[in-house]
N, C-alpha and C positions, 0 to 999 in steps of 0.2 A: 492637456488642448495640443493640435498636431502644430508647431510652429515652423519646422524648414524638414524638406525630404532632401538628400541628400544619392544621387543616382550614379555610378561610376562603370561602364565597360559594362554595360546590362542590354541586351538585345539590337537594336538601332538606335540605343542613346550612348555618347560616347560620353558627357560628361553633362549633368543637368544639377542644379540649384532651383528649388521650387520652396518660397517662402507662403508662409499660409497665415491668415489672420484670422479673428473673433468672426459669426459673425457666416454669411453663406458665400462659399467661394465655385464659381462654375469652371470646367475645364470643357472646351469644346475645340474643331479641328475638323482637318477633311477625314473624310474615310479612309483607313489604313494608314492615319499619320501616324499613331501608334499612344493615344489616351488609355487604349488598355492596357498595355505595357509600361504606363505608371503603377498601375493598382496591379501589375504584375511585380514588377520591382517591389512595392507597398507588400504584399502580400510576402514578400521574401521577410523582412522583420517581424509577420505577423507567422514567421515558424512555417513558410509554407513549403513542399517539396520542393527541393532545388532541382532545377535545369541545369548540369553542368555543356550543356550544347549552346547555351545562352549567351555568349562572348561578342563581345565589338570587335573587339581583339581576342582574337586564340590565346595568345599568350601571357595575356596579361589577366589578373584577378576579376574578379567583380566586387563591386561593393556597394551595398545601399546603407546609406544611415539614414536614420530620425530622430529628431529632438522632438522633445515635449514639454512642454509646461505641468508639472504634476503638484504645483504648491498648493490645490483646492481638492488634491486626490488624495485619500485615507490609504494609503499603500505603505507604509512605514513599516506595519506587522509583516505585511508580504515582503520585503526586504529583508526586515530582520531573522524570518524563518527561514528564507533561502541564504544569509549570509551574506548579502551584497550590501554596497555602502549607499545612503542612501540620502538626494539632492533633489529639489526641488527641479532642477535642472536635471530631464533624463532624457540620455542620449542610446539608441538601443541600433546594433549595428550586424549586419552578416556579411561575412564574406566568405566567395569560393572562388575557389582556385580551378585554374586549368586542369589540374588531375583529378577534381572531382571531390575535394575536399571539403566539407561545409565547415564554419565556425559563427560560434551568433557571443556579443556581449552586451552587457547592460552595464553600463559607465566603467567600460572598461574591463571588466570581469567578463570571464568565461563562463557561461550558461547551457545548460543543454536545450534543447528544444521544447522538451516540456513544460519549463521554466517559462522559455521564449513567450509558448504560446499563451501561456496563465496571467502573463503582465499584459501581452498587449491587447487580450480579451479584453480587460478592463479597461485598454483606452481608446479605441475603435471601435467600431461598429459598421463593418465591409459588408452591405449588397453588392451583391453581382447578379446578371443578369442572367446569366448559364448556370449560375451556382445550385446546390438544393437549396431554397429560399427556408431561412428558418423560421418563416409564418408558418411553413406546413410541417414543423417538428412538434410534436403534443406537449413538449416538457419546454419549449420557450412560450406559448401560447401557455400552460400552468403559470411560467414566472411574470409576465403580463399582467396575467391577475392578479396574482401574488403582490404585484408591485403595487398597482391600483389600491387593492386592498388593504396597504401598509401590511403585509404580514411578516415582512420579513426578520421582525425580532423574534414572535412567535416559531415562524419556521425556523429558525437556528435552535432556539430550543427543542425541538422535536424533531429535528434533522440530528443533534446530538445525542436524545435518547434513543434515535431511530439505529442509528451507528451501535450502539449498545445492544439494545435488543437484537440487532441481526448477527452482531458476535457473537451475542448468549445460544441465539440459533442454532448459529455453526457450532458451538462449541459443544451444546447437545447433545448433536448428532452425531459427533466425532465418537463423545462418548458412549451414546448409544450403540453405534457400531463395535467399539471397543468391548463392550459387556456384551453382545450377541456374540461376536467372535472370540468370545473369554468363556463361552458357557464352559465346552468342551477342557478347555485347558484349567478350569477351575477345579471343574472333578475330578481330571488325572493330576493336580495338587495336592488334592484332598486325599485321593488315594496313596499318592506319594508318602502325605505327612503323616497320616494314619500307621503307616506301616510303620514309619521312623518314631512315631509316637509309642506306640504301642511295644516297640523291641528297648524302648527304656535306656539307652546307653549312656553311659557317665563317663567322664575323661579319664583314661589311663585303666580300664578296666581288660583291655584287651590285652596289654603288657603282661599286668597282674597274672590273668589268665593266663597268657601262654606259657608264662613261666612255672603255673603251679601243675599242669597238664604234663611238662617236663618231668616235675617231680614226682609226679603222680606216675607216668608208666615206668618208670627207672625208681620202683621202690623196694623193692630189693635190693637191687645195688646196693643204692643209697647206704639201706639199714645196714646190710653186711659190712662195707665199708667202714662207715663210723663207727659202727661196734668194735671191728677189729682194731680201730684205730684206738679208741675211749681204753680196749683191755690193756694194748702195746702199753700206753701212756700211763696208766694208773692201777691195772687190776693186778697185771704177771706178775710173775717172783720176779723175775728182770725187769718191772718197769722202768720206763726213763725218770717218772716224776719220782719215784721212790730213789733213784741212783743220783739225782738232781741233790735232793734232799738229804743224801748221806756226804754229800761233796759239801753242802750249805752248812753242815753240823761242821765238819774239820777245819773248815777256814774263819768259823765263828773266835776260834783262839790264835789267829795271823793276825785280826783287824788291827790292835793296838801295837804293831811291829813298827808298820810305816802306813804312810796316807795312803801310796798304790795299792798296797792289797787291802787297804780297807775298801776303796774304790774296785775292785775286784769283786770282793765279796758283796758287795752294794748289786754289782752288776749280773753275779748271778742270781741273787732272791729276784730281782729283777725279771730275768728271764725264767725262773722257777716259777711265779706266779701267773707270767702269760702263759705259761703252758700248762697250768691247772686250771687256767681257764678255759684252756682252747682243749684241754679233755673233757671238762661238763659239756663243752658247746656240742664233742662230739656225741658224749653220751643220750643230751637231750634229740640231734637230730635222729640217733640210732632209734629209739624210744618211740616220738612222735609220727614215725616213719608209717607207711602202714599203706600197705598196697589195695586202695578202693576202688573196685569196677564202676561202682555206682557214681562215685562221685566223678571219675573220669568220664561216665557219660555226659553226667552235666554239665562239665565243664566243655567240653569238645561239642555238643549243644548248642552252648553259647555261642563259644566260638564260629563255628558253621553261621551262624546267623548275623553275626557280624562281617564275616568274610561274605555272604551273601550278598549282605547291603553295598558293601563297598565293589562287589565285582559290577553290581547291577548301577550304583553313578559314576563307576571309571574311578571310585577314590581310592585311599591308603590305608588311612586312618580314622579312629572312632573321631575326631578331633574335627576332622574336614566332615564329617556326619552329620556331627552338632551341629557344623556353619552348613550346611546344607538345610537341616532341619530347620535352624532359626531365621534363611532366608524365603523357606518355604510359607511358613507362618507371616510371614513379613506381606506374601504377593498375597496370600487370602487374606489379612487385613485391610490390603488395598483396593481389591476386588471388593469389600463389603463396605469400604468406605467411597468407591466410584458409585455403586447404587445410591448410598445415601447423598453424594454429590451430584445426583439426578435430578431424583426427588426434589433436592434442595433447589438447582436451578430453574427446574419445572415451575419450583413455584414461584419465583423471581420472574421468570419469563410474561407469568402468567399477571401479577401484580403489572410488569412493564405497558403488555398489552392493552392492559385495561387504559393506564394512562394514556396510552397512544391513541386508540381511540376516544377518550374525551378530548383530548387536544385538535384531531382532526375536526371533534365535531365542532369546535371554535374556530378552525380555521373554515369548515364550510359554510358556516353561516357568514363568516365575511367576506368570502370571495360570492356567494349568490346577492351580498347587500352589494356589490358594482356591478355584477353583469346586466344588469338592467339599463344601468345607466352607460355602460360601456358600448353595447351592444345598438342605443340609438342615438350615439355621438357619432357610433362609426358609420350607420345608415344615414347620417346628415351628412355627415363628410362627402360620403359615398353620392350623394345626391346633388351635394357641388361641383361634385365632379362627372357628371350628367352618367351618374347609374343611379338614377328615380326608385327605381325598383329592387334593388339588391340590398339585399338583407343577411347580416350577420347573428349566427345564431352559437351563442357557445354553449356545450350541452356537456353537463356535467354528471357522471355517475359514479354512485358507490363502489368503493371496490371491496372483495372478500375478507384484507388484511390489508393493516396499514402497510403502503408505501412509500419510498421513500421521500415525497410531500405530501404528504399525508394518506387522508383514505380516498381521496377522490382521485377520478380520472378525466382529462377536462378536455376538450376535443374543438375546436372551431368548425362549425357548420358552414356553409357558403351556396345560397340561392341568389342568380344574379337577376331572374327574371318573374315576373304576375307568376304566381301557380307551380314554379320549379320546386321541386323538391329538394329539400338542405339537405347537403352533400358535404363530404371530408375537403377542405378548400383545394388541395392537391387532385381531385375529383372531377373538378368543375371549372376553377377559374382561369378564363385564358394570361395569355401573357399580359394584354393590356389593366385588365380586371386583377390582378393579380398583383400589378405594379401600383396601382391606386389604392388597391385593401393594403397594401403594404405600407404605403405612406401614412395612410390614416390611423392605422392601428400602432404606428412607432412615434407618428406623431401624439398621439393621446398619451404613452405611457411612456414616452423620453424624458418628462420630467421625475417621473417615479423611479425610470430602472436606469442607474447611471450609466450613462450611452455617451461621454464626453464628446466625440468627433463621430459624427454619423457620417459614411461616404458612401452616395446612391451612386450605382454607376445605369446610365441610361434607366431609369426609373419610368421614365416617359414614353419605354417600348409602348405600341399601339394607339398613344392618343395622342392631340394635334388641338389646333384652335382655342378655345375659350377653357375647352377642356384643361388644357395644357396653361394658360395665363392663370387658372384657380391652382393648380395643383403649384405655379410658380409662387403663388401666393401663400401656399401651406407652408412650402419650403422654405420663404422668406419669413415667415412666421415662426417656425422651428428652429431657425436659426437663431432670432434673438434670445434663443435659452441654450442654444446649442450650437456649437460649431459645426458645418454642416458643409461639405465635401459634394460636390454634384458635377457628372459628366452627361452632358446633355447632346443631341440634332435639334432641340426644339427650340428656337426664338424667344417666345412666350416665359420659358422658364430661365435661360440664359440673362434674361434682361431685368431680371429680379437679385442678380448678383450683387454685392459688396465689393469683390476682388474676380478679375475676368479673366482667365490665362488660356490662351492659343497655344495649340499644337500642330504641330509645321513638320513637312520633311524637307530637306534640302542635303543637295550635292555639294561635299567638299572632297577635295583630293582623291577626285573620282568615286569617293563612296557617298553612298547615300545614310544621311544621321538623322534622327528625330530631333527635335527643340521646341522650346516652351517660349512663351513672354507673354509679358504683363501687359496688359490692353489699357490703352489711356480711350478717356471720354468719345473721342472721336474715332478711334480702333473699335472700338467696342461699336458703334453705332454701323461702320463700315460691315464689320463680321455680322452683326445680325441682318444686315440688309442682304448680305450674300446668302445667308440662310434663307432665308424666305425669299428670295427670285434668282440666286445663281450668280455666278461671276460673267461680267461685272455687273454690280447691282444695281438697278433702277431707280432713276428718281422716286418713284412711289414706295418702292421697296426702302430708300432711304429714311424718308417720312414718317416712315410707318414706323421704323426701325428708333429712330427718335421719339416718337409716341411712347412706344412702347420704354425705353429707359427712361421717359417722363413720367409713366402712370408708377 
């Protein structure tokens, strides 16, 4: 419930505080006195766009602050989700600086405009004469029917499933696009992978073959050099091995003379062993080395395959080629998995769509169960408001596919006269008809839709007399269950107020400023009389005003 509205430095308002109570609060005043300014200020705390030109004093900031009692609202989850401190006393503040900077606060915590709008939508339903009225909005029309059908729980479950379904559809579309775009890529990957797999590469083979071909191409030089080395070491008359063997035999007799001579003899023996082994290796290399043109061709061909693949892929080693092959195999496997994932997701979406259609059927049945009664009640209320031939029809059309709120498209159609065609409200309802229709529909669903504070700006447009009186009674009845604030020019409606404020302009310090005051019973009668007959009010108007207040 709205408890207090504080406005400072906004338009013609210097500083105003308005206290609100349960029941029906009426605001009246002279044309141009600033009644609409109050709603403009309230719109600021509801997140509407700010105009930084609307300053009473241009050098000071504008502040609009609204205080609410939210003890009976279920807002704890909202506050927790947006990391706000929850308290049953809620203060929403909007500040505008002369430089054009706008800030919003919820219980002194800064919030962005989106959070501000979502919060205040749960607190206030604002009906303004020149707005694009929400009763025109087919989504709001469907919301009203769902509220009457008590579909909230079913709808929450449906919408949760629907969000999963649409997310799955989006994922499927992305996967399909990726699959279609990657068809040519897959062919190229298969070609590259096939080429690498056919090559049968192994780690280390390039280095081994490069060493082998070096040996093969220089086979004659190797055979001659190492054969000659073996001959000089072991086979010639003056071979080094033979000479060292002779030296070693000569030193045997001196080994026992002293330790140093024994050590030298041992060193010569070790050198002889190494030299004999070295000679045998030279012999082996000389004997095994043969010039083999066929093997040279085989090795060179293999190396050419490797060099070609390295050049093609901009790589330098067989290890890098093997790493590329592994990556290509993984990519191809990923494409195969994508096809399987697409098939699996298609099956899941089919199952989800079936479930959504089943839920939509239940929602439709519950909606259709309340539509007839709703149409009749609206017609009865419109008849009370001097529209005896007006009729409202709720048109329900099934959708081809599940939608955000089920499988139905709901639209309110209106006919104001006998024989008139049913057409969308926005196409046929006049200002006065629309005001009455809005009041009727909202009063019927106000208990079902949580609209704690309903604010009507000149809902009496286009009506007068007995119709106004009946509209006032409907507003008063509605205010017994909800807080209602109405700006009106009609005395019959104003007379139904639990609390009556009067807005007026006054010149102070050479400037015009808007003020507001709470009227007592005598002031109310006087104000109503002026609304009936003008200033000064006639005695007849005063008597009529008192009768209205007594009624």
